[in-house]
Legacy VTK file of the C-alpha trace (Angstrom):
# vtk DataFile Version 3.0
C-alpha trace
ASCII
DATASET POLYDATA
POINTS 668 float
0.000 0.000 0.000
2.827 2.422 0.897
4.423 1.735 -2.476
1.122 2.520 -4.186
0.799 5.891 -2.405
4.405 6.726 -3.199
3.740 5.880 -6.839
0.547 7.968 -6.833
2.342 10.967 -5.311
5.069 10.583 -7.923
2.494 10.598 -10.719
0.854 13.727 -9.269
4.229 15.473 -9.031
5.044 14.529 -12.618
1.624 15.781 -13.765
2.081 19.063 -11.898
5.558 19.412 -13.356
4.283 18.858 -16.869
1.483 21.350 -16.274
3.953 23.888 -14.895
6.256 23.297 -17.849
3.344 23.761 -20.252
2.235 27.035 -18.738
5.604 28.592 -17.924
7.836 27.476 -20.778
8.752 30.110 -23.396
6.110 30.370 -26.126
5.390 32.356 -29.258
3.533 35.411 -28.000
2.386 37.982 -30.565
0.768 41.414 -30.319
-3.054 41.495 -30.500
-2.684 44.041 -33.326
-1.055 41.370 -35.516
-4.467 39.807 -36.135
-6.054 43.025 -37.382
-6.534 43.044 -41.173
-5.274 45.950 -43.219
-7.318 49.153 -43.673
-9.219 49.440 -40.386
-11.333 52.585 -39.983
-11.459 52.533 -36.180
-9.619 50.481 -33.564
-10.563 50.047 -29.900
-7.997 48.626 -27.464
-8.082 47.751 -23.770
-5.598 46.074 -21.416
-8.333 44.527 -19.271
-11.331 43.750 -21.423
-13.464 42.301 -18.619
-13.057 45.258 -16.222
-13.380 47.844 -18.999
-16.506 46.180 -20.358
-18.046 45.934 -16.867
-17.324 49.588 -16.020
-18.695 50.803 -19.334
-21.858 48.697 -19.390
-22.806 49.620 -15.815
-22.533 53.347 -16.569
-25.603 55.438 -17.460
-23.933 56.556 -20.697
-23.998 52.983 -21.995
-27.790 53.032 -21.758
-27.793 55.401 -24.735
-24.779 54.041 -26.597
-25.965 50.427 -26.674
-29.154 51.346 -28.548
-27.177 52.516 -31.575
-26.497 49.722 -34.141
-22.735 50.424 -34.159
-22.370 49.673 -30.450
-24.955 46.884 -30.558
-22.840 45.086 -33.165
-19.679 45.487 -31.062
-21.450 44.267 -27.932
-22.815 41.136 -29.606
-19.349 39.863 -30.485
-17.865 40.767 -27.089
-20.663 38.963 -25.243
-20.068 35.693 -27.118
-16.292 35.841 -26.670
-16.696 36.701 -23.007
-18.930 33.657 -22.634
-16.174 31.445 -24.038
-13.580 32.771 -21.610
-15.725 33.268 -18.511
-17.459 29.877 -18.770
-14.516 28.143 -17.111
-13.780 29.992 -13.897
-10.271 28.611 -13.449
-9.308 29.473 -17.005
-10.758 32.953 -16.645
-8.772 33.559 -13.454
-5.594 32.351 -15.092
-5.992 34.650 -18.076
-6.690 37.568 -15.741
-6.421 41.031 -17.263
-6.424 40.119 -20.925
-5.856 42.709 -23.621
-8.357 42.989 -26.454
-8.404 44.899 -29.701
-11.500 45.479 -31.861
-11.174 46.844 -35.388
-13.905 48.110 -37.701
-13.603 47.594 -41.468
-15.602 48.691 -44.495
-17.286 45.673 -46.115
-19.334 47.489 -48.780
-20.930 50.848 -49.516
-22.358 51.979 -46.189
-21.657 48.642 -44.469
-18.999 47.569 -41.986
-18.056 44.741 -39.634
-15.620 43.981 -36.839
-12.644 41.782 -35.985
-11.976 40.898 -32.335
-8.467 39.944 -31.221
-7.934 38.815 -27.604
-4.736 37.793 -25.852
-5.683 34.631 -23.921
-2.080 33.633 -23.284
-1.290 29.908 -23.181
-4.834 28.678 -22.699
-5.715 29.150 -26.369
-4.904 25.470 -26.915
-7.224 24.421 -24.091
-10.082 26.577 -25.383
-9.610 25.239 -28.890
-10.456 21.711 -27.840
-13.473 20.620 -29.865
-15.163 18.706 -27.055
-14.816 21.734 -24.770
-16.490 24.053 -27.276
-19.228 21.566 -28.122
-19.996 20.997 -24.450
-20.143 24.718 -23.710
-22.299 25.771 -26.668
-24.587 22.782 -27.118
-27.632 24.612 -25.742
-27.350 27.912 -27.623
-24.972 27.451 -30.558
-24.439 24.973 -33.325
-20.731 24.254 -33.806
-19.029 23.457 -37.104
-15.325 23.354 -37.909
-13.708 24.135 -41.237
-10.114 24.477 -42.376
-8.537 27.615 -43.829
-4.779 27.850 -44.513
-4.190 24.831 -42.252
-5.985 26.486 -39.326
-9.193 25.274 -37.711
-11.955 27.860 -37.988
-14.765 27.345 -35.483
-18.202 28.450 -36.706
-20.660 29.177 -33.891
-24.192 29.698 -35.209
-26.686 31.187 -32.792
-29.755 28.914 -32.922
-32.042 31.910 -32.271
-30.640 34.714 -34.455
-28.951 32.393 -37.019
-25.901 34.690 -36.977
-22.552 32.909 -37.195
-19.457 34.025 -35.308
-16.286 32.526 -36.768
-13.115 32.271 -34.697
-9.664 30.778 -34.693
-6.772 30.356 -32.257
-3.207 31.267 -33.170
-0.305 31.384 -30.695
-1.673 33.374 -27.740
-4.613 34.921 -29.598
-8.306 34.211 -29.976
-9.531 36.018 -33.110
-13.176 36.270 -34.174
-15.492 37.992 -36.623
-19.018 37.707 -37.966
-17.583 38.404 -41.407
-15.867 35.457 -43.120
-13.758 37.571 -45.496
-12.402 39.672 -42.631
-11.540 36.587 -40.598
-9.718 35.010 -43.536
-7.879 38.289 -44.196
-6.753 38.162 -40.560
-5.426 34.618 -40.987
-3.673 35.522 -44.253
-1.600 38.304 -42.699
-1.220 37.396 -39.020
2.422 36.337 -39.529
3.148 39.418 -41.664
0.885 42.080 -40.150
0.112 45.552 -41.470
-1.318 47.521 -38.574
1.007 46.194 -35.856
4.089 47.454 -37.721
2.600 50.707 -39.060
4.916 53.378 -37.641
2.110 55.950 -37.616
-0.176 53.682 -35.595
2.696 52.758 -33.274
3.563 56.450 -32.823
0.219 57.405 -31.246
-0.349 54.010 -29.605
2.845 54.260 -27.576
1.964 57.795 -26.415
-1.259 56.664 -24.686
-0.294 53.111 -23.731
-2.167 51.840 -20.666
-4.253 55.003 -20.266
-8.026 55.335 -19.909
-10.794 52.781 -19.723
-9.803 51.882 -23.278
-8.153 53.547 -26.273
-9.736 54.578 -29.566
-7.738 54.971 -32.785
-8.947 56.684 -35.970
-7.275 55.748 -39.260
-7.752 58.815 -41.466
-6.653 56.975 -44.612
-10.017 55.148 -44.516
-12.167 58.013 -43.243
-13.051 59.270 -46.726
-14.174 55.795 -47.869
-16.181 55.324 -44.679
-18.059 58.638 -44.900
-18.694 58.182 -48.638
-20.907 55.249 -47.690
-23.105 57.596 -45.663
-22.971 60.852 -47.644
-25.089 61.579 -50.714
-21.946 62.934 -52.423
-18.222 62.903 -51.494
-16.971 65.723 -49.273
-13.695 67.242 -50.566
-12.839 68.526 -47.076
-12.949 64.998 -45.642
-10.842 63.782 -48.558
-8.189 66.396 -47.810
-8.314 65.498 -44.112
-7.743 61.839 -45.035
-4.614 62.872 -46.909
-3.346 65.284 -44.241
-3.616 63.162 -41.057
-2.475 59.621 -40.243
-3.877 58.403 -36.899
-5.565 59.846 -33.848
-5.168 57.866 -30.615
-7.425 58.774 -27.666
-7.683 57.444 -24.110
-11.378 57.105 -23.228
-12.665 57.966 -19.744
-15.907 59.034 -18.047
-15.958 61.744 -15.402
-18.366 62.037 -12.455
-20.802 64.082 -14.552
-20.868 61.369 -17.243
-19.002 63.529 -19.720
-16.966 61.471 -22.148
-13.350 62.624 -22.106
-10.975 61.379 -24.771
-7.458 62.773 -24.743
-4.441 61.753 -26.767
-2.424 62.559 -29.875
-2.673 62.839 -33.658
0.141 62.501 -36.177
0.052 64.218 -39.551
1.436 63.960 -43.041
3.917 66.801 -43.538
4.899 65.651 -47.019
1.687 66.731 -48.791
1.264 70.449 -49.540
-2.211 71.523 -48.388
-4.200 74.212 -46.588
-4.032 72.055 -43.479
-0.257 71.715 -43.685
0.080 75.490 -44.046
-2.123 76.039 -41.011
-0.092 73.817 -38.685
3.057 75.709 -39.692
1.499 79.051 -38.754
1.121 78.949 -34.987
-2.093 78.964 -32.960
-4.986 81.355 -32.447
-7.647 82.123 -29.838
-11.348 81.681 -30.490
-14.152 83.951 -29.343
-16.847 82.543 -31.628
-19.309 81.487 -28.909
-19.878 85.146 -28.066
-21.137 85.946 -31.590
-22.657 82.700 -32.917
-26.471 82.401 -32.841
-28.075 79.559 -30.917
-29.196 78.106 -34.270
-25.573 77.191 -35.020
-25.225 73.512 -35.932
-21.425 73.310 -36.095
-18.298 75.414 -36.301
-14.741 74.650 -37.356
-12.209 77.240 -36.244
-8.663 77.494 -37.617
-6.104 79.333 -35.515
-2.747 80.898 -36.451
-0.400 83.578 -35.112
-1.460 85.880 -37.911
-3.198 85.287 -41.196
-0.414 86.544 -43.453
1.900 83.860 -42.000
-0.669 81.229 -42.935
-0.991 82.567 -46.478
2.790 82.708 -46.967
3.102 79.096 -45.793
0.259 78.069 -48.114
2.063 79.590 -51.078
5.354 77.942 -50.075
3.643 74.547 -49.899
1.869 75.053 -53.208
5.154 75.663 -55.007
5.552 71.883 -54.829
2.446 71.665 -57.050
3.299 74.154 -59.826
-0.108 73.984 -61.510
-1.981 74.962 -58.324
0.612 77.573 -57.363
0.519 79.232 -60.785
-3.288 79.260 -60.684
-3.283 81.010 -57.281
-0.751 83.585 -58.421
-2.646 84.238 -61.649
-5.892 84.830 -59.728
-4.182 87.269 -57.371
-2.531 89.198 -60.190
-5.790 89.310 -62.137
-7.699 90.690 -59.124
-4.978 93.259 -58.390
-4.718 94.397 -62.008
-8.440 94.562 -62.710
-9.489 96.240 -59.431
-6.298 98.226 -58.838
-5.903 96.856 -55.306
-3.166 95.226 -53.234
-4.541 91.823 -52.219
-2.144 91.435 -49.291
-2.852 94.898 -47.891
-6.545 95.263 -48.687
-7.785 91.674 -48.222
-5.303 90.062 -45.808
-3.533 92.508 -43.534
-6.599 93.148 -41.355
-7.338 89.429 -40.673
-6.322 88.337 -37.160
-5.648 84.923 -35.641
-8.862 83.033 -36.456
-10.877 81.929 -39.489
-13.968 79.791 -38.911
-16.525 77.992 -41.041
-19.973 77.866 -39.423
-23.075 75.898 -40.447
-26.515 76.931 -39.222
-29.583 74.754 -38.701
-31.707 74.385 -41.880
-33.665 77.451 -42.975
-34.796 76.222 -46.372
-31.959 78.047 -48.150
-29.983 74.980 -49.191
-26.857 73.808 -47.379
-24.498 75.863 -49.557
-26.301 79.008 -48.391
-26.741 78.079 -44.717
-23.143 78.535 -43.729
-20.920 81.507 -43.013
-17.223 82.298 -42.692
-16.100 84.353 -39.688
-12.784 86.197 -39.993
-11.506 87.756 -36.789
-10.062 91.221 -37.350
-6.846 92.641 -35.955
-8.480 96.059 -36.075
-12.133 96.472 -37.096
-11.692 100.038 -38.369
-8.818 98.925 -40.583
-10.923 96.036 -41.913
-13.817 98.358 -42.782
-11.485 100.861 -44.451
-9.893 98.235 -46.695
-13.138 96.465 -47.599
-14.779 99.801 -48.401
-11.900 100.497 -50.788
-12.329 97.087 -52.479
-16.108 97.601 -52.848
-15.562 101.064 -54.335
-13.161 99.614 -56.912
-15.717 96.942 -57.797
-18.368 99.637 -58.310
-16.064 101.563 -60.638
-14.769 98.685 -62.710
-17.576 96.112 -63.001
-21.144 96.213 -64.354
-22.421 94.716 -61.087
-24.591 97.308 -59.349
-25.628 96.842 -55.756
-26.439 98.825 -52.679
-25.653 98.293 -49.031
-28.766 97.091 -47.181
-29.378 98.002 -43.543
-30.894 95.328 -41.304
-31.457 95.681 -37.564
-28.793 98.380 -37.374
-26.177 96.390 -39.327
-25.118 96.922 -42.925
-25.183 93.938 -45.298
-22.702 94.448 -48.140
-21.831 92.451 -51.239
-18.303 91.522 -52.346
-18.278 90.476 -55.982
-14.785 89.006 -56.196
-15.017 85.533 -57.707
-12.908 82.908 -55.937
-12.119 85.326 -53.077
-12.101 82.698 -50.321
-10.382 79.988 -52.321
-7.675 82.544 -53.054
-7.300 83.473 -49.372
-8.005 80.283 -47.430
-7.680 77.391 -49.884
-10.043 74.574 -50.833
-11.693 74.289 -47.395
-13.597 77.520 -48.076
-14.039 77.338 -51.842
-17.836 76.969 -51.814
-18.181 80.527 -50.489
-18.259 82.451 -53.769
-19.134 86.158 -54.328
-20.354 86.543 -50.733
-22.481 89.006 -48.801
-20.875 90.265 -45.599
-21.434 92.262 -42.426
-19.543 93.172 -39.249
-20.385 91.408 -35.942
-18.303 92.012 -32.810
-14.651 91.499 -33.733
-15.527 89.516 -36.875
-16.231 90.152 -40.523
-18.916 87.598 -41.420
-19.415 86.328 -44.988
-22.185 84.184 -46.475
-23.584 83.273 -49.882
-27.042 84.389 -48.749
-28.178 87.577 -46.955
-30.820 85.594 -45.076
-28.048 83.717 -43.245
-26.490 87.019 -42.203
-29.890 88.186 -40.938
-30.122 85.151 -38.641
-26.627 85.886 -37.301
-27.477 89.558 -36.786
-30.752 88.654 -35.032
-28.906 86.347 -32.661
-26.341 89.000 -31.786
-28.873 91.829 -31.358
-31.275 89.733 -29.275
-28.406 87.912 -27.510
-29.803 84.476 -28.396
-26.276 83.091 -28.672
-24.557 79.749 -28.340
-22.886 81.054 -25.196
-26.343 81.363 -23.629
-27.434 77.755 -24.241
-27.623 75.421 -21.204
-24.213 74.017 -20.265
-22.557 75.192 -23.510
-20.254 77.732 -21.908
-19.112 75.300 -19.209
-18.583 72.643 -21.903
-16.296 74.869 -23.999
-14.176 75.687 -20.937
-12.790 72.131 -21.156
-10.869 73.094 -24.286
-7.699 75.105 -24.554
-8.567 78.646 -25.629
-5.650 78.652 -28.058
-5.257 75.906 -30.674
-4.785 75.041 -34.352
-8.235 73.516 -34.939
-11.380 73.520 -32.811
-14.588 71.869 -34.009
-17.763 72.270 -31.939
-21.108 70.608 -32.661
-24.553 71.469 -31.291
-26.092 68.016 -31.790
-29.779 68.961 -31.984
-29.197 71.508 -34.717
-26.506 69.483 -36.479
-28.778 66.454 -36.787
-31.378 68.549 -38.640
-28.731 69.915 -41.014
-27.714 66.443 -42.213
-30.863 65.832 -44.259
-29.922 66.005 -47.908
-26.217 65.512 -47.237
-26.479 61.850 -46.188
-27.994 58.921 -48.070
-31.706 58.168 -47.505
-30.863 54.990 -45.583
-28.431 56.870 -43.317
-31.020 59.590 -42.707
-33.639 56.977 -41.823
-31.196 55.408 -39.360
-30.432 58.796 -37.803
-34.130 59.527 -37.386
-34.732 56.109 -35.880
-31.996 56.692 -33.293
-32.585 60.403 -32.823
-33.533 60.287 -29.140
-30.301 58.475 -28.317
-28.132 60.726 -30.474
-29.448 63.928 -28.872
-28.672 62.550 -25.416
-25.151 63.776 -26.291
-25.973 67.492 -26.764
-22.466 68.885 -27.385
-19.429 67.444 -29.146
-15.993 69.025 -29.454
-12.701 68.081 -31.129
-9.467 70.059 -30.782
-5.959 69.832 -32.245
-3.079 71.678 -30.577
0.464 71.411 -31.964
2.816 69.578 -29.602
6.191 68.934 -31.225
5.802 66.496 -34.110
2.268 65.566 -32.998
-1.011 67.238 -32.200
-2.295 67.089 -28.643
-5.878 66.001 -29.239
-9.047 66.425 -27.170
-12.460 64.920 -27.869
-15.176 65.749 -25.325
-18.853 64.786 -25.477
-21.512 65.791 -22.957
-24.202 63.343 -21.863
-27.772 64.082 -20.865
-30.394 61.456 -20.135
-32.056 60.627 -23.466
-35.576 60.835 -22.064
-35.157 64.442 -20.940
-33.323 65.331 -24.160
-36.072 63.840 -26.316
-38.744 65.574 -24.275
-37.138 68.954 -24.952
-37.119 68.306 -28.703
-34.911 70.131 -31.198
-34.030 73.658 -30.139
-35.607 76.306 -32.352
-34.762 79.955 -31.827
-38.293 81.300 -32.035
-37.075 84.844 -31.408
-35.590 84.873 -34.896
-37.952 85.887 -37.670
-35.986 83.711 -40.053
-36.412 80.679 -37.800
-40.180 81.107 -38.096
-39.802 80.963 -41.871
-37.916 77.693 -41.460
-40.681 76.115 -39.391
-43.194 77.056 -42.065
-41.246 75.556 -44.927
-39.224 72.584 -43.834
-41.260 71.130 -41.003
-44.691 71.535 -42.553
-46.788 68.660 -41.180
-48.731 67.984 -44.353
-46.129 68.882 -46.945
-44.575 65.913 -48.718
-40.805 65.547 -48.846
-40.895 66.419 -52.560
-42.868 69.639 -51.958
-40.638 70.599 -48.999
-37.552 70.207 -51.152
-39.093 72.281 -53.956
-39.935 75.079 -51.518
-36.461 74.909 -49.997
-34.873 75.391 -53.406
-36.874 78.589 -53.852
-34.439 80.223 -51.416
-31.317 79.089 -53.253
-31.494 81.732 -55.995
-29.298 84.664 -54.941
-29.190 87.787 -57.136
-25.737 89.286 -57.677
-27.243 92.751 -58.145
-29.269 93.529 -55.011
-30.392 96.831 -56.548
-32.378 95.211 -59.386
-36.197 95.333 -59.111
-36.709 91.873 -60.654
-34.357 88.879 -60.665
-34.632 86.465 -63.611
-32.713 83.272 -64.361
-33.112 81.138 -67.517
-32.505 77.548 -68.629
-30.011 76.768 -71.398
-32.977 76.430 -73.818
-34.021 80.038 -73.143
-37.059 79.224 -70.984
-37.439 81.231 -67.766
-36.343 79.186 -64.747
-37.202 81.603 -61.937
-38.373 85.183 -61.562
-39.054 87.222 -58.420
-39.306 90.834 -57.280
-36.875 92.626 -54.972
-37.107 95.672 -52.739
-34.110 97.175 -50.917
-32.109 94.051 -51.714
-34.636 91.554 -50.276
-37.440 89.514 -51.810
-40.702 91.398 -51.838
-43.530 90.681 -54.263
-44.347 87.922 -56.737
-42.299 84.716 -57.001
-42.583 82.376 -60.007
-40.557 79.258 -60.768
-40.876 77.134 -63.940
-39.938 73.730 -65.379
-37.691 73.701 -68.465
-40.774 72.939 -70.620
-42.255 76.308 -69.603
-44.888 74.919 -67.198
-45.347 76.683 -63.856
-43.627 74.963 -60.920
-44.129 77.275 -57.924
-46.242 80.387 -57.482
-46.297 82.590 -54.387
-45.440 85.920 -52.803
-42.809 87.334 -50.457
-43.333 90.176 -48.022
-40.192 91.711 -46.513
-38.196 88.558 -47.379
-40.738 86.133 -45.831
-43.148 83.842 -47.650
-46.656 85.236 -47.400
-50.137 84.249 -48.536
-51.016 81.096 -50.487
-48.207 79.261 -52.247
-49.050 76.733 -54.987
-46.761 73.892 -56.063
-47.298 72.110 -59.407
-46.074 68.870 -61.000
-44.263 69.014 -64.340
-47.478 68.008 -66.168
-49.285 71.048 -64.700
-51.171 69.180 -61.959
-51.505 71.094 -58.676
-49.614 69.159 -56.004
-50.310 71.276 -52.946
-51.374 74.618 -51.524
-49.607 75.949 -48.439
-50.575 79.165 -46.678
-47.963 81.371 -44.999
-48.351 84.414 -42.775
-45.113 86.388 -42.363
-43.086 83.233 -42.942
-45.146 80.997 -40.657
-47.229 78.187 -42.102
-50.898 78.518 -41.234
LINES 1 669
668 0 1 2 3 4 5 6 7 8 9 10 11 12 13 14 15 16 17 18 19 20 21 22 23 24 25 26 27 28 29 30 31 32 33 34 35 36 37 38 39 40 41 42 43 44 45 46 47 48 49 50 51 52 53 54 55 56 57 58 59 60 61 62 63 64 65 66 67 68 69 70 71 72 73 74 75 76 77 78 79 80 81 82 83 84 85 86 87 88 89 90 91 92 93 94 95 96 97 98 99 100 101 102 103 104 105 106 107 108 109 110 111 112 113 114 115 116 117 118 119 120 121 122 123 124 125 126 127 128 129 130 131 132 133 134 135 136 137 138 139 140 141 142 143 144 145 146 147 148 149 150 151 152 153 154 155 156 157 158 159 160 161 162 163 164 165 166 167 168 169 170 171 172 173 174 175 176 177 178 179 180 181 182 183 184 185 186 187 188 189 190 191 192 193 194 195 196 197 198 199 200 201 202 203 204 205 206 207 208 209 210 211 212 213 214 215 216 217 218 219 220 221 222 223 224 225 226 227 228 229 230 231 232 233 234 235 236 237 238 239 240 241 242 243 244 245 246 247 248 249 250 251 252 253 254 255 256 257 258 259 260 261 262 263 264 265 266 267 268 269 270 271 272 273 274 275 276 277 278 279 280 281 282 283 284 285 286 287 288 289 290 291 292 293 294 295 296 297 298 299 300 301 302 303 304 305 306 307 308 309 310 311 312 313 314 315 316 317 318 319 320 321 322 323 324 325 326 327 328 329 330 331 332 333 334 335 336 337 338 339 340 341 342 343 344 345 346 347 348 349 350 351 352 353 354 355 356 357 358 359 360 361 362 363 364 365 366 367 368 369 370 371 372 373 374 375 376 377 378 379 380 381 382 383 384 385 386 387 388 389 390 391 392 393 394 395 396 397 398 399 400 401 402 403 404 405 406 407 408 409 410 411 412 413 414 415 416 417 418 419 420 421 422 423 424 425 426 427 428 429 430 431 432 433 434 435 436 437 438 439 440 441 442 443 444 445 446 447 448 449 450 451 452 453 454 455 456 457 458 459 460 461 462 463 464 465 466 467 468 469 470 471 472 473 474 475 476 477 478 479 480 481 482 483 484 485 486 487 488 489 490 491 492 493 494 495 496 497 498 499 500 501 502 503 504 505 506 507 508 509 510 511 512 513 514 515 516 517 518 519 520 521 522 523 524 525 526 527 528 529 530 531 532 533 534 535 536 537 538 539 540 541 542 543 544 545 546 547 548 549 550 551 552 553 554 555 556 557 558 559 560 561 562 563 564 565 566 567 568 569 570 571 572 573 574 575 576 577 578 579 580 581 582 583 584 585 586 587 588 589 590 591 592 593 594 595 596 597 598 599 600 601 602 603 604 605 606 607 608 609 610 611 612 613 614 615 616 617 618 619 620 621 622 623 624 625 626 627 628 629 630 631 632 633 634 635 636 637 638 639 640 641 642 643 644 645 646 647 648 649 650 651 652 653 654 655 656 657 658 659 660 661 662 663 664 665 666 667
């Protein structure tokens, strides 16, 4: 008997030794990023997936996030993988704080999917045992195994949803995806990875290693492709951003007030000449926009520099590397100087201070290209007025364009007929502002394609219905550095309304479906501040319970006369989408000569396209719009620039589609 016990103890010791050897011997350990296929759009990384997931999902913020399809899709994969690991308590304890990386990839136009890569250390071989997986998933999943590149791929099909999660084990990693092509792409390149050795990804990853609840990485090279799947047409500004920046890496955290704080770094491409490259070479500027922007502002993007002339000089230096673009810029400047007898640098640049901002307002029925403004901060307002007066006087003398300054609410609205003015000064980012109207507000000269937009801005300033006065907005903006290179601020309620027409119908339907959850994050801000060879980057998002946010509804500045016009046109209860769009387009015709009594525009075939009466530079009197076959399209009247009386909308065959009655811009 003693011999038997001695033999048994010996066997146990041998077994323990083998187990210890198995778990503590050197093994081939690879980075979780090695399993990520090329061209991710976003990457999420955590050092302790279980704790991070628990802290996030027990927070009130998650109650809103999880209802959006993007986060629902992420959560579904994490839940299944967590079930695999947590099902065996001893294994789970041994793995401990495991690192996980989730990457999002474009799979088609407007579609995406995820790859999950988890470091499970040595136990990957234990988890890969077929009998273990079959035993664990027998009740809920149907298990199949296939081979790909000599690796076993485990296919777990949910018996309820019929969705199949595919996974494989390699070295110390468990890798999974609901998308077969992505999983196979991961297998194909795991030994020769792309992302894990990308010096730009490594550069920002190392700077925020171990920080935050988890880390988020944005791959700008794929941002243009990703947004093109959602937008109705490509955005050239996003395309330029994709070329100018490499990666942003942000450490995600939640403060006691449930504000999402993401702080980190962004690296940039300094080899491509661009407006953005010129800006980052030109120092930083302070913003004071919140004190002049109306509460109807949807978004603003502010560029800062030491002084504007430095920015312009750097832009020209960069453009010399692209001779065609440089020569075009120089030719435009010389043409303007010769024709108008002005000095572009002195008369159009010297007075600009340390900030230029592009601002979009909530929809007013003017069309998106008319519902935005450019704010240029002045170094000296008197100097700005003096130089712009000189330019306008030269235009009066040397061009057939006749116009008069229009006074509105104590502010003059002027017209600057210099084609390509903003492209010449600020580059492609501002090129859609062409032959603009302008006025003076606070320390800023404000330009827009449409005088109605300037009227909304003036109303907000006169009546002090400003962004700075909105609940929590001022305290939110205090989180950002006052001085930076780029500061983007979004007023979510207004911004959401402005997206209609710019995104695809399916994206718009999805946004409307999830509106109450989206508006539970009322303010969003993103800032870049030069820090050596990188940008210090801040992304802050405020959270407000979705029920209270939805109850408040979209903010409408009812003190603005122009806002009332918007309610009448765009949000008409009984107006079809087609009719609403037709009425909106009525505001998109902008006469170059504000002194003319009647504005007329024709089709290429000579038929009248639109005709309306003007008084003191604003619409006042009959409005008629026609199809190219000569049939009447829209018939109505304006009174002091507001729709008034009965408006009739017709189909191309002459059939009356709808009558809508307005009283001083408000639908009756």
